[in-house]
C-alpha positions, 0 to 999 in steps of 0.5 A: 500500500502506498503511503501518502504525504501532504502537498501544498503548491503556493503561488503569490496569488493563492494556494493552488493545491493542498492535498494528500498525494502518492508522489511528486516529480519536480524539475530541480536544478539538480535534475528531475526528482521524485518525492515519495513518502518518508523522503529525506528532508530536502530544500531545493530550487525549481528550474522551468519544467513540469511538476507531476503529481500522482494521487487518485489521478495525475495532475501536471503543472508548468513552472518557471522557477521556485523553491521546494521544501520537504520534511516530516512528510510535508512538501511545500512548493513555492513558485512565482509562475505555475500554471495547470497544464489544463489551462495552458493554451497553445497560444500562451505556450507560443507567446512564452516560447517567443519571449524566451527565444527573443531573450536568448537571441539578444545574447546579453544574459548571464549564465543562469538566465541562459540556463533557465530560458533554455530549459523553458524553451525545451519544456514548452516545445515538448508540451506544444506538440 
């Protein structure tokens, strides 16, 4: 039997999700990682990508950046930009892709901005099929 843990996803505007879940896969700077019940305590930063939540059904969110903290079977995701994939239209994705590609083409970004925008373009291109 799978053990559940508490998850809260918080944006600047509101709490997007507060539920018990089986697992959560996050896009961190260290790579994608899956959090399960009783995971070791963790604090990390999100890079652009998909947050995948497994409970009775699967939910997916696109995030640009944020922070993650897990301890005592409580996972808190704080993200400045987080969008439920069900609400992400092809037009919105195309606009976000154009914005990131324009930023990269200017060439005056620091290494972190290049890394973040490159991951954003890669992720959005995959879901815009």
